[in-house]
N, C-alpha and C positions, 0 to 999 in steps of 0.2 A: 656590727659592721664596721671593719676597717676602711677608713678614707682613703685614697691614693693622693699622697702630698703632690700640691700643684708644684710643675716644673714649667717654667718658662724659657725662652733663649731670645738672644742676641746673635744674628748671625750675619755678621758685614763680610764685603768681601774687601781685601786689599788691593783695590785695582784703580784707585785715588783716593783724593781726601773726602773724608765724609762730610756732609751739609747739613743744612738746619733739619731738612726733612728727614733724613735717618735719623737725626738726634729725637725730632718729636715722637715716631715711631718708637724708637727704643724706649723713651721716657716712658709711654704709654705701658710698653711691657713690663718695664720696672714697677709703676704703679701697680698693675693687674697682680702680680706677683707678689706685692708687699701685701696688697688687700687678703689675698687668699691664704697670707702667711706663709709661702712657699719659696723656693729658690729658682734664681736668675743664673742661667748657664751662659757663656760666651763662648762660641764657636767661629773660628777663621774660616768662612767659605773661599778657600783660597785655591780651588781647582784651576783657574784661569792661569797657568804660569806664564804666559806669554804677557798678561797684563799686571799680574800681580809683581808686587816690588818690596822688597824690605823696608825700604822708606815708609812707604803705605802702610804697612805694617804696625810700625814703630808708632807713626801719628796715630793709627787707629785706637791704640791703647791709650796713647796721652791724651788725646780729645776726647774721648768717651769718659775718663776721669775727670777731666777739666768739667767737663757738663753736668758731672754729678752723679754719673752711672758706675754701678758698682755689681758683680757678679760674685757667686761663691766657688764655681768652677769655671776652668778656662785654659789657654795655652801657657797661662805664666804661672799658675799655681796649680794645675792639674786637678785631679779628682777621680771618683770611681768610675765615670764612663767615658774616659778618655780612649784614643788621643782626642784633642779639642782644634788640631788642625785638621781639615778635610782632606788635604792631598795624602794624610795619613792614613787616611780609613778605607784605601782602594779595595783593599782585601775584602771587606765586610760588601762594599759597591760590588764585587765582582762576584762574590756569592750568590748576592740577590739577583745580579744579571743571569747567570747560570740557572738558577731557579725558573727564572722568569723564560728564559729559553725553552728549558724542558718542559714547560707548562704549554708551551704552543702560544704564548701572548706576543711575542716579538719576532720580526723579520728584519732579515739581511737588508742594507739599502747603501747603494752607492752614490744615491742623487745629491748633490751640491744645493746650496741656497740660490745659486744662480739657475740652476736645472727648473728649481722648483718655480721660481718667480717668472721663469719665461713660460710655464706651463701655460694651455690655452686658457683664457680668463679666470687665472688661479684666485679666487676668493681669499679673502684676508679673516682672520679671527680676533677674535677681542683683545688680544694682545699685538694686534697690527702684524701677524705672524701670517705669512701664507699659509693656506690649508694644504697639506700634501695631498696629491693628486692620487697616489696608490699605485705609482709607476712599478715599484719592487715588492708590491704584495706578494705576490705568486713566487715569489723567488724563494729558493732555500739555501743554507749555508754552503751545500758543496757545488753549488753553482758560481759561488764568489771566488773561486781557487785564482792566486795570483793578483786579485782585485784590492783594492783598499776600500772598506765598507765599515759602516755603523749600524748601530741596531735601533731599531723604532718600535714603538707600542702598538699593537694592532688595538684601534680605537672601536667599540663596539656601536655601528652606524646607525643612527637615527635612537641610541638608549639616551634619554635624559639622567642628567646626573643631577642630582638637587642635593643641596645641605643648608643648615641652619647656621648663617655667620652671626656670633655673637655680637657684633658691631653693626652689621647691615642687612641682618635679616635674611628671610628666604632668598636663596639663591638657585638659579636653575640653567644649566647648559645643556646644548644637544650635541653629544657626540657625532662628529663628521660634519657638523653645520657650525658650531662654533669653534670648534678645535678640532684639528684633524691627528692623524698617526704622528706620533710626537717623537723626537730623538730621546733615547735613554743610554746610549753608549757612542761617543763620537769617533770616526773613522781615524782618529789619532792615537786610540786607545786610552782615552779619558771616560769618566763617566760624566755623562751631562745633568745638568740641575736637577733635573725631575726626578731622576734615580736617587743621585746621592742625597736630595733633602728629605725624601721618603726616608732612607735606609739609616740616615744620621738622626732623625728627629726620633723615628721609631727605637733604635738603639740606644739611644740617651734618655729616653723614658720622657719626651717631653709629652707634657698633657694640655698644654694649648699654645700655638703657634698666632703671635701677633706681628701682622706684616702689614704693606701699603696695599692698596685695594687695587693695584696693576696686576695684583697676583691672583686675584679672584678665578680666572681662567686655570691660572696652573693649581690651583687647589681642586678643581674638577678634574685635571689629569692625574694628578697624585693620587686622589681618591680611587681612581682605577687600579693604580698599582699596590695599595693598600690592599684592596679588594683580592687581586690577584695572587698577593702573598699570604692572604688570611690574616693578616695584622689589621688590630683596632687603631683605626686614625685619631689623631688629636681633637680637641676643640681649635677652632679657629675665629680669630677676631682682626677684620681688615680695619684698617685705619684710612679715612682719607686722606688723599695726598696732598702737602703743600706746593704751593703754587707760584709762579713770580710774577711781576707786575702784568705781565702781558699773558696771565692764563694757563702758561708753559708748565707742567711739573716740573719741580726741581730734579737736575740730575749732577752728577759729579763734576761736568764742564763748568756748573756755576759756581767759579772761584769766589766771586763776592761774598757766597754765602755758605761757605765751607767753614766748618769749625776751626780748621787751622788759622782761617783770615780772620774770623772774627775774634780769635785769644790774641792774634796780633794786633786787633784795635782795642785789647783791653775792654771789649765788650763784657758785661758780666753775665753768666749763666742763668741768674735767677730775674733778670730782666726779660731774657727772651723767653722764660716759661712762665711768665706771670698772668698770661691770658689761655693757658692750656686747662 
């Protein structure tokens, strides 16, 4: 029997300086790739053109290498599954959007985040996002002539989406309760995270996705896309989040814990990693 070679990935977004929480997750991804004797791929998830900056992208490569991370494929060295910049892969994203539309899995939506937040008693899901109230569920594309709209995935209300996480064990989410209809294509004609992540992980033959525990609910959403496309999903390994002294999860606003700032303070990466 031929064993599929392990392919892991790092998928940072150059929307700010990477922090120690990113580094810890990426280090775990690298360790799992090493243990499996596989490859580690770097993909720049740079779809957010309003927030992405060339300076952040340059810093991303420099800081990851300073921390001791290495990859065999990526934007700088290329490889057989490129391009490795997400913004250059929109042809693949759009082809998947078309298939999902043709399959009846999507509906056009004109609702803004403000509209959704103002819905009566709008509940929030596990990502602290408002659960979509279904305002546009019955609309079809021809009704949207002259309007600016995006596309949402119609979730199967009440269905349990379950998966086994390699680190956190059995996971269970109820569609329509724990998360609602989600955006796969934005009104500004840009693929949304959920769709782009699935398309790129699948087309780059990623066998395991290592990422933070804040994305567990996103995994449930993405499994619906995999199923709709008839694709086999990768394995998932979600890491515990790193938090600051007040118990808040680290974000790119935590400048004091950014890899760039730690480098400037001549902190030794091995010291940061010693308890991991």
